[in-house]
Residue frames as qw, qx, qy, qz and C-alpha x, y, z in Angstrom:
[[0.486, -0.815, 0.235, 0.213, -19.27, -16.33, 30.20],
 [0.727, -0.060, 0.446, 0.518, -16.88, -17.93, 27.74],
 [0.378, 0.719, 0.332, 0.479, -17.79, -15.36, 25.00],
 [0.172, -0.978, -0.007, -0.114, -17.26, -12.46, 27.38],
 [0.674, -0.534, 0.352, 0.369, -13.76, -13.81, 28.45],
 [0.656, 0.253, 0.431, 0.565, -12.73, -14.03, 24.77],
 [0.166, 0.882, 0.222, 0.380, -13.80, -10.37, 24.06],
 [0.471, -0.874, 0.110, 0.054, -12.07, -9.23, 27.20],
 [0.762, -0.261, 0.392, 0.445, -8.83, -11.00, 26.14],
 [0.540, 0.532, 0.388, 0.524, -8.97, -9.53, 22.70],
 [0.063, -0.964, -0.119, -0.231, -9.50, -6.02, 24.02],
 [0.580, -0.752, 0.248, 0.191, -6.61, -6.41, 26.35],
 [0.748, 0.064, 0.406, 0.522, -4.34, -7.72, 23.53],
 [0.351, 0.760, 0.272, 0.475, -5.17, -4.58, 21.47],
 [0.275, -0.959, 0.050, -0.044, -4.43, -2.27, 24.27],
 [0.694, -0.505, 0.350, 0.376, -0.93, -3.91, 24.52],
 [0.684, 0.249, 0.451, 0.516, -0.18, -3.75, 20.78],
 [0.212, 0.915, 0.249, 0.236, -1.31, -0.23, 19.93],
 [0.277, -0.934, 0.174, 0.144, 1.26, 1.49, 22.15],
 [0.702, -0.245, 0.489, 0.455, 4.10, -0.60, 20.73],
 [0.537, 0.559, 0.457, 0.437, 3.30, 0.55, 17.26],
 [0.038, -0.989, -0.086, -0.117, 3.31, 4.15, 18.49],
 [0.548, -0.721, 0.297, 0.303, 6.67, 3.72, 20.10],
 [0.676, 0.171, 0.458, 0.551, 8.20, 2.77, 16.66],
 [0.291, 0.791, 0.316, 0.435, 6.85, 5.92, 15.15],
 [0.353, -0.934, 0.017, 0.054, 8.10, 8.10, 18.02],
 [0.579, -0.558, 0.425, 0.417, 11.67, 6.93, 17.52],
 [0.368, 0.679, -0.395, -0.498, 11.56, 7.08, 13.80],
 [0.201, -0.250, 0.939, 0.126, 11.74, 3.33, 13.39],
 [0.668, 0.042, -0.493, -0.556, 9.69, 0.91, 11.22],
 [0.868, -0.280, 0.279, -0.300, 8.11, -2.03, 12.80],
 [0.976, 0.138, -0.009, 0.170, 10.64, -4.82, 12.99],
 [0.476, 0.611, -0.337, 0.535, 13.63, -2.55, 13.39],
 [0.674, -0.379, -0.425, 0.470, 15.70, -2.41, 16.58],
 [0.265, -0.897, -0.090, 0.343, 16.85, 0.67, 18.53],
 [0.454, -0.390, 0.418, 0.683, 19.97, 0.90, 16.35],
 [0.445, 0.621, -0.033, -0.644, 17.72, 1.41, 13.31],
 [0.180, 0.324, -0.839, -0.399, 18.88, -1.60, 11.35],
 [0.820, -0.051, -0.239, -0.517, 16.57, -4.35, 10.39],
 [0.728, -0.391, 0.549, -0.129, 16.79, -7.68, 12.30],
 [0.927, 0.181, 0.315, 0.088, 18.77, -10.38, 10.84],
 [0.672, 0.575, -0.006, 0.466, 21.56, -8.24, 9.19],
 [0.500, -0.501, -0.100, 0.699, 24.52, -6.16, 10.28],
 [0.349, 0.705, 0.354, 0.505, 24.11, -2.64, 8.99],
 [0.222, 0.153, -0.198, 0.942, 24.78, 0.98, 9.48],
 [0.071, 0.444, 0.624, -0.639, 22.38, 2.87, 11.66],
 [0.233, 0.373, -0.013, -0.898, 19.25, 4.14, 10.02],
 [0.440, 0.285, -0.377, -0.763, 17.92, 2.70, 6.82],
 [0.806, 0.071, 0.418, -0.413, 16.75, -0.91, 7.40],
 [0.295, -0.200, 0.877, 0.322, 16.87, -4.01, 5.05],
 [0.548, 0.329, -0.187, -0.746, 14.77, -3.80, 1.91],
 [0.497, 0.163, -0.814, -0.252, 15.39, -7.42, 0.89],
 [0.050, -0.067, -0.870, 0.486, 14.46, -8.51, 4.38],
 [0.411, 0.295, 0.306, -0.806, 11.16, -6.55, 4.12],
 [0.587, 0.290, -0.507, -0.561, 10.44, -8.16, 0.70],
 [0.324, 0.090, -0.939, 0.068, 11.11, -11.60, 2.18],
 [0.178, 0.171, 0.710, -0.659, 8.67, -10.88, 5.11],
 [0.538, 0.359, 0.119, -0.753, 6.02, -9.98, 2.60],
 [0.794, 0.204, 0.572, -0.041, 6.53, -13.30, 0.65],
 [0.568, 0.804, -0.124, -0.123, 8.27, -11.71, -2.33],
 [0.903, 0.067, 0.057, 0.421, 11.47, -13.08, -3.72],
 [0.387, -0.608, 0.142, 0.678, 14.74, -11.13, -3.74],
 [0.498, 0.845, 0.026, -0.194, 15.29, -8.72, -6.67],
 [0.762, -0.115, 0.361, 0.526, 18.12, -9.26, -9.15],
 [0.391, 0.363, 0.406, 0.742, 17.48, -6.78, -11.97],
 [0.114, -0.823, -0.396, 0.392, 16.95, -3.48, -10.37],
 [0.301, 0.953, 0.004, 0.026, 17.82, 0.01, -11.61],
 [0.094, -0.775, 0.625, -0.029, 21.24, -0.37, -10.13],
 [0.861, 0.198, -0.452, -0.125, 22.90, -3.64, -11.14],
 [0.859, -0.495, 0.126, 0.011, 24.32, -6.19, -8.85],
 [0.200, 0.754, -0.622, 0.066, 28.06, -6.64, -8.35],
 [0.980, -0.124, -0.121, -0.098, 29.19, -10.17, -8.18],
 [0.186, -0.791, 0.571, -0.112, 32.25, -11.58, -6.45],
 [0.595, 0.269, -0.757, -0.009, 34.46, -14.70, -6.50],
 [0.813, -0.411, -0.410, 0.037, 34.45, -17.39, -3.83],
 [0.679, -0.545, -0.207, 0.446, 35.73, -16.03, -0.57],
 [0.410, 0.188, 0.130, 0.883, 36.53, -12.66, -2.21],
 [0.007, -0.847, -0.429, 0.313, 35.49, -9.06, -1.54],
 [0.227, -0.470, 0.317, 0.792, 37.70, -7.32, -4.13],
 [0.575, 0.657, 0.157, -0.461, 36.32, -5.76, -7.30],
 [0.617, 0.057, 0.603, 0.503, 37.19, -7.28, -10.71],
 [0.070, -0.100, 0.360, 0.925, 36.93, -5.41, -14.00],
 [0.208, -0.438, -0.757, -0.438, 33.44, -6.56, -14.55],
 [0.356, -0.658, -0.561, 0.355, 32.44, -5.25, -11.13],
 [0.192, -0.435, 0.033, 0.879, 34.12, -1.85, -11.79],
 [0.009, -0.145, -0.608, -0.781, 32.19, -1.67, -15.11],
 [0.291, -0.622, -0.712, -0.147, 28.88, -2.35, -13.49],
 [0.350, -0.652, -0.358, 0.570, 29.66, 0.25, -10.79],
 [0.187, -0.105, 0.282, 0.935, 30.61, 2.80, -13.47],
 [0.176, -0.404, -0.631, -0.638, 27.10, 2.55, -14.84],
 [0.427, -0.667, -0.585, 0.174, 25.60, 2.64, -11.31],
 [0.336, -0.426, -0.138, 0.828, 27.64, 5.79, -10.57],
 [0.030, 0.134, 0.428, 0.893, 26.26, 7.50, -13.71],
 [0.371, -0.621, -0.622, -0.298, 22.65, 6.75, -12.64],
 [0.495, -0.590, -0.432, 0.470, 23.53, 8.07, -9.14],
 [0.255, -0.197, 0.104, 0.941, 24.96, 11.30, -10.62],
 [0.153, -0.311, -0.537, -0.769, 21.82, 11.74, -12.72],
 [0.572, -0.604, -0.461, -0.310, 19.71, 11.28, -9.53],
 [0.302, 0.388, -0.539, 0.684, 21.56, 13.23, -6.89],
 [0.531, -0.418, 0.244, -0.695, 18.70, 13.01, -4.33],
 [0.917, -0.060, -0.356, -0.167, 18.61, 9.19, -4.41],
 [0.346, -0.600, 0.679, -0.243, 20.01, 7.26, -1.53],
 [0.774, 0.188, -0.579, -0.175, 21.01, 3.65, -1.77],
 [0.687, -0.489, 0.504, -0.190, 21.45, 0.77, 0.59],
 [0.518, 0.454, -0.715, -0.124, 24.07, -1.86, -0.41],
 [0.890, -0.261, 0.200, -0.316, 23.23, -5.34, 0.65],
 [0.134, 0.564, -0.813, -0.060, 26.15, -7.82, 1.01],
 [0.942, 0.001, 0.095, -0.321, 25.20, -11.41, 0.20],
 [0.125, -0.497, 0.852, 0.110, 27.22, -14.69, 0.18],
 [0.661, 0.041, -0.663, -0.348, 26.70, -18.23, -0.97],
 [0.825, -0.458, -0.129, -0.305, 25.63, -21.00, 1.38],
 [0.825, 0.060, -0.412, 0.382, 29.04, -22.28, 2.25],
 [0.219, 0.333, -0.437, 0.806, 30.70, -21.16, 5.53],
 [0.190, -0.451, -0.725, 0.485, 29.28, -20.27, 8.96],
 [0.005, 0.887, 0.450, 0.099, 26.62, -17.68, 9.48],
 [0.380, -0.832, 0.025, 0.404, 29.12, -15.46, 11.31],
 [0.527, -0.189, 0.495, 0.664, 31.73, -15.79, 8.61],
 [0.268, 0.486, 0.620, 0.554, 29.26, -14.88, 5.84],
 [0.118, -0.934, -0.327, 0.078, 27.86, -11.91, 7.71],
 [0.388, -0.711, 0.225, 0.542, 31.38, -10.52, 7.96],
 [0.426, 0.021, 0.621, 0.658, 32.18, -11.29, 4.30],
 [0.164, 0.730, 0.605, 0.274, 28.98, -9.75, 3.12],
 [0.213, -0.924, -0.149, 0.282, 29.81, -6.61, 5.11],
 [0.424, -0.446, 0.429, 0.661, 33.27, -6.42, 3.49],
 [0.356, 0.387, 0.659, 0.538, 31.70, -6.80, 0.05],
 [0.002, 0.886, 0.458, 0.074, 29.22, -3.96, 0.83],
 [0.333, -0.829, 0.083, 0.442, 31.98, -1.76, 2.18],
 [0.489, -0.087, 0.554, 0.668, 34.11, -2.36, -0.90],
 [0.208, 0.636, 0.601, 0.438, 31.20, -1.14, -3.18],
 [0.198, -0.936, -0.248, 0.154, 30.51, 1.80, -0.91],
 [0.473, -0.617, 0.234, 0.583, 34.18, 2.76, -0.92],
 [0.423, 0.153, 0.610, 0.652, 34.34, 2.60, -4.68],
 [0.089, 0.802, 0.518, 0.284, 31.24, 4.76, -5.07],
 [0.284, -0.917, -0.094, 0.263, 32.59, 7.38, -2.73],
 [0.478, -0.356, 0.420, 0.685, 35.97, 7.49, -4.57],
 [0.266, 0.358, 0.639, 0.626, 33.91, 8.19, -7.67],
 [0.025, -0.193, -0.006, -0.981, 32.28, 11.23, -6.12],
 [0.537, -0.543, -0.539, -0.356, 29.04, 9.77, -4.63],
 [0.237, -0.609, 0.384, -0.652, 28.54, 11.34, -1.14],
 [0.239, 0.081, -0.929, 0.272, 29.10, 8.81, 1.64],
 [0.299, 0.135, 0.589, -0.739, 25.89, 9.95, 3.41],
 [0.668, 0.234, -0.225, -0.670, 23.83, 8.76, 0.38],
 [0.720, 0.177, -0.663, -0.104, 25.04, 5.15, 0.78],
 [0.612, -0.469, 0.498, -0.396, 24.40, 2.81, 3.62],
 [0.449, 0.311, -0.830, -0.119, 25.44, -0.84, 3.98],
 [0.767, -0.293, 0.409, -0.398, 24.00, -4.00, 5.54],
 [0.219, 0.319, -0.906, -0.171, 25.06, -7.67, 5.32],
 [0.863, -0.063, 0.044, -0.499, 22.70, -10.52, 5.01],
 [0.365, -0.378, 0.848, 0.067, 25.52, -13.13, 4.67],
 [0.108, 0.023, -0.916, -0.386, 23.92, -16.29, 3.31],
 [0.221, 0.288, 0.759, -0.540, 20.48, -15.69, 4.84],
 [0.501, 0.627, 0.301, -0.516, 18.73, -14.34, 1.78],
 [0.356, -0.189, 0.720, 0.564, 19.86, -16.23, -1.33],
 [0.484, 0.369, -0.322, -0.725, 18.57, -15.63, -4.89],
 [0.742, 0.222, -0.583, -0.247, 19.12, -19.28, -5.65],
 [0.725, -0.454, 0.395, -0.335, 18.83, -22.36, -3.32],
 [0.939, 0.277, -0.202, 0.032, 20.61, -25.03, -5.57],
 [0.609, -0.664, 0.376, 0.217, 23.88, -26.34, -4.22],
 [0.783, 0.288, 0.284, 0.473, 26.14, -25.84, -7.36],
 [0.435, -0.193, 0.102, 0.874, 28.64, -23.28, -8.64],
 [0.060, 0.464, 0.483, 0.740, 26.17, -21.47, -10.90],
 [0.434, -0.778, -0.415, -0.185, 23.74, -20.83, -8.03],
 [0.655, -0.498, -0.155, 0.546, 26.60, -19.96, -5.64],
 [0.365, 0.084, 0.197, 0.906, 28.00, -17.34, -8.07],
 [0.130, -0.644, -0.468, -0.591, 24.53, -15.72, -8.31],
 [0.579, -0.731, -0.361, 0.028, 24.37, -15.41, -4.51],
 [0.596, -0.357, -0.046, 0.718, 27.84, -13.78, -4.03],
 [0.197, 0.636, 0.343, 0.662, 26.80, -10.22, -4.71],
 [0.029, -0.348, -0.364, 0.863, 26.16, -6.77, -3.42],
 [0.066, 0.628, 0.693, 0.348, 22.66, -5.65, -4.27],
 [0.094, -0.030, -0.135, 0.986, 21.83, -1.97, -4.35],
 [0.031, -0.696, -0.717, -0.041, 18.35, -0.94, -3.25],
 [0.055, 0.420, 0.094, 0.901, 17.24, 2.62, -4.14],
 [0.198, -0.422, -0.722, 0.512, 15.74, 4.20, -1.03],
 [0.107, 0.843, 0.427, 0.309, 14.73, 7.47, -2.58],
 [0.223, 0.607, -0.169, 0.744, 15.40, 11.06, -1.77]]
C-alpha cells in the first residue's frame, strides 16, 4: 500500500507541474519570470529577463569580459567618466555593425548600502548607459535595462578593488 501511495503522489505532482510550464509558454514567458516579463530579483523593463540571474541559477559565475565591455562607476555615482564614454564608443561601433542585436544593460553596485538603495542606483546606472547609446544612434527598442543592485557581485571581498569591479553596467547580448 505504501508503494501505491508514493506512485499516486508522484503522478498527482506531475499533473500539477505540467500545466504551469504550459502557462509560461502561452504568455511568452520563461520559467522564473513574472507576469511583467522581468526576471525575479531585479527591477527591469518589461520583456527580456535577467541573463546574469539565469547564469547564477545554473551555478555559473557572472561574466566580466563579454563582446560588449562593462562600464564602471565611482562610489555612489551614476554619471559617465571619460573612460566609460570610451568603452561605450567601442560598444556603439559593435552595435552598429550588428544592427539586429538587442542588449540588456544590467546595473550592479558594490555591497555597501541597503538593498533598496542599490537597486535604485543600479537602475540609474543602466539608464545612463542606455541614454548614452540612444544619443549615439542606437534604437531605444534594442536596449532594455534591469538592476540587480548588490545582489549578483563579481567579487565578494570587502575592499576597494573588489567594490570597484562590482560598480558596473554589464551588457548582455540577447540576439536578433
